[in-house]
LOMIDO-462440 format. One record per residue: residue in three letters; z, y, x of N, C-alpha, C, O in turn; residue number from 1. Coordinates in Angstrom, 1 decimal. Each point is the difference from the previous one (the first is absolute). Example, Ala and Ser with C-alpha at 12.3 -4.5 7.8 and 13.67 -1.06 7.14 Angstrom:
# LOMIDO-462440
type	n.c3	n.c2	n.c1	ca.c3	ca.c2	ca.c1	c.c3	c.c2	c.c1	o.c3	o.c2	o.c1	seq
ALA	7.8	-5.7	13.2	0.0	1.2	-0.9	0.0	1.2	0.9	0.7	0.0	1.0	1
SER	-1.4	1.1	-1.4	0.0	1.1	0.9	0.8	1.1	-0.8	0.1	1.1	0.5	2
***
This chain:
# LOMIDO-462440
type	n.c3	n.c2	n.c1	ca.c3	ca.c2	ca.c1	c.c3	c.c2	c.c1	o.c3	o.c2	o.c1	seq
MET	14.0	-8.7	5.4	-0.2	1.1	-0.1	0.6	1.0	-1.1	-0.1	0.0	-1.2	1
ALA	0.7	0.8	2.2	0.7	1.9	-0.9	-0.7	1.4	-0.1	-1.1	0.5	0.0	2
ARG	2.1	-0.2	-0.2	-0.5	1.4	0.5	-0.3	0.4	1.1	-0.8	0.9	0.1	3
ARG	1.2	-1.3	0.8	-0.3	-0.2	1.9	-1.2	-0.2	-0.2	-0.8	1.0	0.0	4
ASP	0.4	-2.3	-0.3	-1.1	-0.2	0.3	-1.5	0.4	-0.3	-1.0	-0.6	0.3	5
ILE	1.2	2.2	-1.2	-0.9	0.6	-0.3	-0.4	1.4	1.0	0.7	1.0	0.4	6
SER	-2.2	-1.5	-0.1	0.1	0.4	0.8	-0.8	2.1	-0.6	-0.2	1.0	0.7	7
GLY	0.1	-1.2	-1.5	-0.5	2.0	-0.9	-1.6	-0.3	-0.4	-0.6	0.9	-0.6	8
ALA	0.2	-1.7	0.8	-1.4	-0.2	-0.1	-0.6	0.6	-1.8	-0.9	0.6	-0.4	9
VAL	2.2	-1.3	-0.1	0.3	0.6	-1.6	1.3	0.7	-0.2	1.1	-0.3	0.0	10
ASP	-1.8	1.5	-0.2	0.8	0.8	-1.3	1.1	0.1	-1.3	0.1	0.8	-0.9	11
PHE	0.5	-1.7	1.4	1.2	-0.5	-1.5	0.4	0.7	-0.8	-0.2	-0.2	-1.2	12
ALA	0.8	1.0	1.6	0.6	1.7	-0.9	-1.0	0.9	-0.2	0.5	1.0	-0.6	13
TYR	-2.1	-0.9	1.0	-1.3	0.3	-0.5	0.3	-1.1	-1.1	0.6	0.3	-1.0	14
LEU	-0.9	-1.6	1.3	-0.4	-0.8	-1.1	1.0	0.1	-1.3	-0.4	0.3	-1.1	15
GLU	2.3	-0.6	1.5	0.6	0.4	-0.8	0.3	1.4	-1.2	0.6	0.0	-1.0	16
GLY	-1.7	1.3	2.2	0.1	0.9	-0.6	-0.7	0.7	-1.3	0.1	0.9	-0.9	17
PHE	-1.0	-2.1	1.6	-1.4	0.3	-1.5	1.1	-1.5	-1.4	0.4	0.3	-1.1	18
ALA	-0.2	-1.4	1.7	0.2	-0.6	-1.2	1.0	1.0	-1.1	0.5	-0.1	-1.1	19
ALA	-0.5	0.9	2.1	2.1	0.9	-0.7	0.8	-0.9	0.0	0.5	-0.3	-1.1	20
GLY	-0.1	-0.6	2.2	1.0	-0.9	0.2	0.1	-1.2	-0.5	1.1	-0.5	0.1	21
ASP	-1.9	-0.1	-0.6	-0.1	-1.1	-0.7	-0.2	-1.5	0.2	-0.9	-0.6	-0.6	22
ALA	2.2	-0.2	1.7	-0.4	-0.5	0.6	-1.3	-1.7	-0.3	-0.5	-0.9	0.7	23
GLY	0.5	1.6	-2.8	-0.5	-1.4	-0.6	-1.8	0.7	0.3	-1.0	-0.8	0.1	24
VAL	0.8	1.8	0.0	-1.7	0.1	0.3	0.1	0.4	1.8	-1.1	-0.1	0.5	25
VAL	1.6	0.3	-0.1	0.0	-0.3	1.7	-0.4	-1.3	-0.2	-1.2	0.0	-0.3	26
ASP	1.9	-1.2	0.4	-0.2	-0.9	0.2	-1.1	-0.7	-0.4	-0.5	-0.9	0.6	27
GLU	0.1	1.4	-2.1	-1.3	-0.1	-0.3	-1.3	0.3	0.5	-1.1	-0.7	0.0	28
VAL	1.4	2.2	0.8	-0.9	-0.1	0.5	-1.0	-0.5	1.4	-1.2	-0.2	0.2	29
LEU	2.6	0.2	0.8	0.4	-0.5	0.7	-0.7	-1.9	0.0	-0.5	-0.6	0.9	30
ALA	0.7	0.3	-2.4	-0.5	-1.9	0.0	-1.1	0.4	-0.4	-0.9	-0.8	-0.1	31
LEU	0.7	2.0	-0.3	-2.3	0.0	0.0	-0.7	0.0	0.7	-1.1	-0.5	-0.1	32
PHE	2.0	1.4	1.7	-0.4	0.4	0.9	-0.2	-1.4	1.0	-1.0	-0.2	0.7	33
ARG	1.8	-0.5	-0.9	0.2	-0.8	1.0	-1.4	-1.6	-0.7	-0.7	-0.7	0.7	34
GLU	0.9	0.6	-2.0	-1.4	-0.2	-0.9	-1.4	-0.1	0.9	-0.6	-0.8	0.7	35
GLN	0.3	2.3	-1.5	-1.1	0.6	0.8	-0.3	-0.8	1.4	-0.8	-0.9	0.2	36
ALA	1.7	1.4	0.6	0.0	0.9	1.9	-0.7	-2.2	-0.1	-0.9	-0.3	0.8	37
ALA	1.7	-0.9	-2.0	-0.2	-1.2	0.8	-2.1	0.3	-0.2	-0.9	-0.2	0.7	38
MET	1.1	0.9	-2.2	-1.7	-0.9	0.1	-1.2	1.5	0.6	-1.1	0.1	-0.5	39
TRP	1.6	1.0	1.5	-0.3	0.6	0.5	-0.2	-0.5	1.5	-1.0	0.3	0.6	40
THR	2.2	-1.0	-0.1	-0.3	-0.2	1.0	-1.4	-1.5	1.0	-0.1	-0.4	1.2	41
PRO	-0.6	0.1	-2.2	-0.8	-0.3	0.5	-1.2	0.3	0.3	-0.8	-0.7	0.6	42
MET	0.6	2.1	-1.4	-1.2	0.6	-0.4	-0.1	1.0	1.1	-1.1	0.6	0.4	43
LEU	2.7	-0.5	0.3	-0.5	0.8	1.1	-0.6	-0.6	1.8	0.3	-0.1	1.2	44
ASP	-1.0	0.1	-2.0	-1.5	-0.2	1.0	-1.0	-0.3	0.3	-0.4	-1.1	-0.4	45
PRO	-0.3	1.9	1.3	-1.5	0.4	0.6	-0.8	-0.6	-1.2	-0.7	0.7	-0.7	46
ALA	1.0	-2.5	0.7	-1.2	-0.5	-0.3	0.2	0.2	-1.7	-1.0	0.1	-0.7	47
HIS	2.4	-0.2	0.2	-0.4	0.2	-1.3	-0.6	1.6	-0.4	0.3	1.0	0.7	48
ALA	-1.2	-1.0	-2.2	-1.1	0.2	-0.3	0.9	1.2	-1.1	-0.6	0.9	-0.5	49
GLY	2.3	-1.4	0.3	1.1	1.2	-0.7	0.8	0.6	1.2	1.2	0.1	-0.2	50
TRP	-1.5	0.2	1.2	1.5	-0.1	1.1	-0.2	2.4	-0.2	0.6	0.7	0.8	51
ARG	-1.2	-0.2	-1.7	-0.3	1.0	0.4	0.7	0.6	-1.3	0.3	1.2	-0.1	52
ASP	-0.2	-2.2	-1.0	0.5	0.1	-1.3	1.6	-0.7	0.2	0.8	0.2	-0.8	53
ALA	-0.5	-0.9	1.8	1.0	-0.4	0.1	0.8	1.2	0.7	1.0	0.5	-0.6	54
VAL	-1.2	-0.1	1.5	0.3	1.4	1.0	0.1	0.7	-1.2	1.0	-0.3	-0.7	55
HIS	-1.5	1.0	0.4	0.4	0.9	-1.3	0.9	0.2	-1.4	0.5	0.9	-0.6	56
THR	-0.6	-2.5	0.5	1.0	-0.3	-1.2	2.0	0.2	0.5	1.1	0.5	-0.4	57
VAL	-1.5	-1.2	1.6	1.1	-0.4	1.1	0.3	1.8	0.5	1.1	0.5	-0.3	58
LYS	-1.6	0.0	0.6	0.5	1.6	0.0	1.1	0.3	-1.7	1.2	0.0	-0.2	59
GLY	-2.2	0.2	-0.4	0.2	0.6	-1.3	1.7	-1.2	0.1	1.0	0.4	0.6	60
ALA	-1.1	-1.2	-1.0	1.4	-0.3	-0.2	0.9	-0.1	1.0	1.2	0.3	-0.2	61
ALA	-1.4	-0.7	1.3	1.1	0.5	1.8	0.9	1.8	-1.4	1.0	0.1	-0.7	62
ARG	-2.3	1.1	0.9	0.6	1.1	-0.1	0.7	-0.4	-1.6	1.1	0.4	-0.1	63
GLY	-1.4	-0.9	-0.7	1.0	0.0	-0.7	1.5	-0.4	-0.3	0.8	0.5	-0.8	64
VAL	-0.8	-1.8	1.9	1.6	-0.3	0.2	0.7	0.5	1.5	1.1	-0.3	0.6	65
GLY	-2.8	1.4	-0.4	1.6	0.4	0.8	-0.4	-0.3	1.6	0.6	0.5	0.9	66
ALA	-1.6	-1.2	-0.6	-0.3	-0.9	1.2	-1.7	0.9	0.9	-1.2	-0.4	0.1	67
PHE	1.8	2.0	0.5	-0.5	0.8	-0.4	-0.5	-0.5	1.3	-1.2	0.1	-0.1	68
ALA	1.6	-0.7	1.4	-0.6	-0.4	1.2	-1.5	-0.4	-0.5	-1.0	0.7	0.1	69
LEU	1.3	-2.1	-0.8	-1.3	-0.8	-0.4	-1.1	0.8	-0.4	-1.2	0.0	0.5	70
GLY	1.5	0.7	-1.6	-0.6	0.9	-0.7	-0.7	0.9	0.9	-1.0	0.4	-0.6	71
GLU	1.1	0.2	1.8	-0.5	0.5	0.7	-0.7	-0.6	1.3	-0.9	0.7	0.6	72
VAL	1.4	-2.0	-0.1	-1.4	-0.9	0.9	-1.1	-0.6	-1.3	-1.2	-0.3	0.2	73
CYS	1.9	0.2	-2.0	-1.2	-0.4	0.0	-1.2	1.2	-0.7	-0.8	-0.1	-0.9	74
GLU	1.3	1.3	1.7	-0.4	1.2	-0.7	-1.6	-0.2	1.3	-1.2	-0.3	-0.2	75
ARG	2.0	0.5	1.6	-0.8	-0.2	1.0	-0.6	-1.2	0.2	-1.1	0.3	0.6	76
ALA	1.1	-1.5	-0.8	-0.9	-1.2	-0.3	-1.2	-0.1	-1.1	-1.0	-0.7	-0.1	77
GLU	1.3	1.4	-0.5	-1.6	0.4	-1.5	-0.1	1.3	0.6	-0.6	0.6	-1.0	78
ALA	0.8	0.6	2.3	-0.8	1.1	0.6	-1.0	-1.2	1.0	-1.2	-0.2	0.0	79
GLY	2.6	-0.7	1.0	-1.2	-0.7	0.7	0.7	-0.1	1.0	-0.4	-0.9	0.8	80
GLN	1.7	1.7	-0.5	1.3	-0.1	1.3	0.7	-0.5	-0.2	1.2	0.4	0.0	81
GLU	-1.5	-1.5	-0.3	1.9	-1.0	-0.3	-1.3	-1.3	0.6	-1.2	0.1	0.4	82
SER	2.4	-1.7	-0.6	-1.3	-0.5	-0.1	0.9	-1.1	-1.0	1.2	0.2	0.1	83
LEU	-1.5	-1.2	-1.0	0.8	-0.8	-1.5	1.2	-0.4	0.9	1.1	0.1	-0.5	84
GLU	-1.3	-0.6	2.2	1.2	-0.4	0.2	1.2	0.5	-0.4	0.9	-0.4	-0.7	85
GLY	-1.2	2.2	1.8	0.7	0.6	-1.0	0.4	0.6	-1.2	0.9	0.8	-0.4	86
VAL	-1.6	-1.2	0.2	1.1	0.2	-2.3	0.4	-1.2	-0.1	1.2	0.3	-0.1	87
LYS	-1.3	-1.9	0.1	0.8	-1.2	0.6	1.2	0.5	0.4	1.0	0.2	-0.7	88
THR	-1.3	0.2	2.2	1.3	0.4	0.4	1.4	1.1	-0.4	1.2	0.3	0.4	89
ALA	-2.3	0.0	-1.5	0.8	1.1	-0.5	0.4	-0.6	-1.6	0.9	0.6	-0.6	90
LEU	-1.2	-1.2	0.2	0.3	-0.4	-1.1	1.1	-0.7	-0.3	1.0	-0.1	-0.7	91
ASP	-1.7	-0.4	1.6	1.4	-1.3	1.3	1.2	1.0	0.2	1.0	-0.5	-0.7	92
ALA	-0.8	1.0	1.0	1.1	1.0	0.3	1.2	0.8	-1.2	1.0	0.6	0.2	93
ALA	-1.7	-0.8	-1.3	-0.1	0.3	-1.3	0.1	-0.7	-0.8	0.6	0.1	-1.0	94
LEU	-1.1	-0.9	1.3	0.9	-2.3	-1.2	1.2	0.5	1.1	1.0	0.6	-0.4	95
LEU	-0.9	-0.9	1.6	1.3	0.0	0.1	1.2	0.6	0.0	1.2	-0.4	0.3	96
ASP	-1.8	2.0	-0.8	1.4	0.5	0.1	0.4	0.1	-1.6	1.1	0.3	-0.5	97
ILE	-2.0	-0.5	-0.1	0.1	-0.7	-2.3	0.7	-1.5	0.4	0.3	-0.6	-1.1	98
ALA	-0.2	0.0	2.0	0.8	-1.0	0.3	1.2	0.0	-0.3	0.7	-0.6	-0.8	99
ALA	-0.3	1.8	1.9	1.6	-0.1	0.1	-0.3	1.0	-0.7	1.2	0.4	-0.2	100
TYR	-1.8	0.2	-0.3	0.9	1.3	-0.9	0.8	-1.6	-1.7	1.2	-0.1	-0.3	101
ALA	-2.3	-0.5	-0.4	0.3	-0.4	-0.6	0.7	-0.9	0.5	0.3	-0.7	-0.9	102
HIS	0.3	0.0	2.3	0.9	-0.7	0.2	1.2	0.5	-0.1	1.0	-0.7	-0.3	103
GLU	-1.0	2.3	0.5	1.4	0.7	0.2	0.1	0.0	-1.5	1.1	-0.4	-0.4	104
GLN	-2.3	1.0	-0.8	0.3	0.2	-1.5	0.7	-1.5	-0.4	0.6	0.2	-1.1	105
MET	-0.7	-2.1	1.6	0.8	-1.0	-0.5	0.8	0.5	0.3	0.6	0.5	-0.9	106
LEU	-0.4	-0.4	2.0	1.6	-0.2	0.9	0.9	1.2	-0.5	1.2	0.1	0.3	107
ARG	-2.0	0.8	-1.3	1.1	1.4	-0.8	0.5	-1.3	-1.0	1.1	-0.6	0.0	108
SER	-2.3	0.4	-0.7	0.0	-0.1	-1.7	1.2	-1.6	0.7	0.6	-0.4	-1.0	109
LEU	-0.2	-0.5	2.2	1.1	-0.4	-0.6	1.1	0.1	0.0	1.0	-0.5	-0.6	110
LYS	-1.2	1.4	1.5	1.5	1.0	0.6	0.8	0.1	-1.1	1.1	-0.5	-0.3	111
GLY	-2.2	1.6	-0.5	0.3	0.7	-1.4	0.5	-0.7	-1.4	0.3	0.7	-1.0	112
***
């Protein structure tokens, strides 16, 4: 994975700007997002009593890291205009972008 694998599901320039270019902060925020996504995913099921809370939480976290498309999908799901499958698909796309970005950052650090 490398930058060529980034689909645009996450606006990393937004996140880097928000973190004032501090790569350590960006890495920490993305690591937290990945950890939280692992907790949210089982809740993204209409049979789960907390699915609405999970979608709301994902929406805020997504917008915080620059995954604006995911945030929009979550907003539509909260309004009953999008399925939870749509949320899962958008979350997967964001996580793939984050993995590609992290891989690229790791490779860059090895070259430095």
